[in-house]
C-alpha positions, 0 to 999 in steps of 0.5 A, a space after each residue: 109409287 105416290 109421287 106426291 111430296 111427303 111433308 115433313 117439318 124438321 122441329 128442333 130446340 137448339 142453342 147452336 147452329 152448327 149441327 143444323 147447318 149439317 141437316 138442312 140447306 135454307 129452309 127446305 130441302 126437297 126432291 120429287 118426292 120429299 120436302 122439309 120444313 124447319 122449325 127451330 126453338 133458339 134457348 141460346 144467349 149467343 147473338 152470333 149463333 142466333 144470326 146463323 141459325 136465322 141465316 138458316 131461313 127456318 119457317 119460324 123461329 122462336 127465341 125462348 129458353 125452356 125445356 125441350 118438350 114444352 118448346 116443341 109444344 108451343 112450336 106445334 101449338 101455335 106456329 105449325 100447322 100440323 095438318 099441312 104435314 103428313 109427318 114430323 122429325 124432332 131432332 136434339 142440337 147435338 145429333 150429327 147426322 148428314 143431309 144426304 143420310 137425313 134425306 134416306 132416312 125420310 124416303 126409308 119411313 115413307 116407303 115403308 109406312 111407319 109411325 115411330 122410327 129413328 136411325 141407328 146410332 153410330 160406332 162411339 155414339 153415347 147410346 144407352 140402349 143397344 138395341 138402338 145401336 148400328 147393327 152391321 147386316 141388318 137394314 131395319 129391326 121392329 122393336 118395342 121402344 124407340 128413343 127421343 133424341 132424334 125421332 120420326 113421327 107420323 101425324 097420327 101418332 103426334 095427333 095421339 101424343 101430343 097432350 104429353 108434349 105439353 106435360 113433359 119437361 125433358 123428354 124423359 119418358 116420352 119415349 115410353 108413352 110414344 112407343 106404347 101408343 104406336 103399338 096399341 092404338 096404331 097397331 105398328 111396331 117402333 122401327 131402327 133404320 140401320 140402313 142409316 146412322 147417326 152420331 150422338 157425342 158423349 156428354 158426360 157433364 149432362 149426364 153427371 147433373 141427371 145423376 145428381 139432380 134429384 127433382 128431374 128423376 121426381 118429375 119423371 117418375 110423376 110424368 110416367 105415373 100421369 100418363 099411365 093413368 091417362 093411358 088407362 093403365 095401372 101404373 108407370 110399372 105397367 107401362 114400362 114393362 110393356 115397351 122395355 127394349 125387345 126385339 121384334 123382327 130383323 129384315 137383313 142378314 140372318 145372324 144379325 137378328 141373333 147377335 142383337 137378340 143376344 146383345 139387347 135380351 142377355 148382355 143388355 139385362 146383366 149390364 143394367 143389373 150390374 149398373 144398379 149393384 153399382 150404384 147401390 154400393 156407392 150411394 151406401 158408400 157415400 152415406 158411410 
């Protein structure tokens, strides 16, 4: 096995040190085969939190307010030597995962030669897509779509997708673009690593803002329209159709695959239809 250290840039935008202190110890954590460097965009107002983030000694700390993707792009474009890294890990600041689990996840993606992957969401997490929730009995699953709350990309996939970081905002839509590029350009499926789990707490306040903030959705549609044209597709609907969540294959217990497919291919579409019906009824009631 190749024992050359696998170099990963861990990139995050945050206003708190709480989860960062779970992920890393000092500027790097390393083993015989793994080295991780921390890059942070701090957008908070609390000077004490800023002090705590500094204490973690990131390789670079950008103090700037803004949306997630523009901050990621500025770090990547101005402060990270992308050619010095084999891969990149992007993490939302409310994701809870231990240092040990993060290292295990990176060892898994390296050993498997993956381009786009995430750990599964632990029970009780705020996880909208059912195929990303932890499936007991499964070790990994090849899928058509992986989210961008905590995601790994190879340097090759980052090079292909970097222009979309520059034009994005909150991250909405980038996951569909990455999933499409992974399959169409690199001939590789996105992967969920079920042997490693992370926890994403519920954010009812943020979710409520999203549902009522119409410019958010207007921008998202425009972003995907432009991305589809850039990728040579007819429309954003074509992009969504090609990357809509499906399970391709499962490594692990035989029944885990059947259970997952039932949850994702039957229960999830029914849930979406009921949700759309509920939203339509509520919207009509509000108008009246």
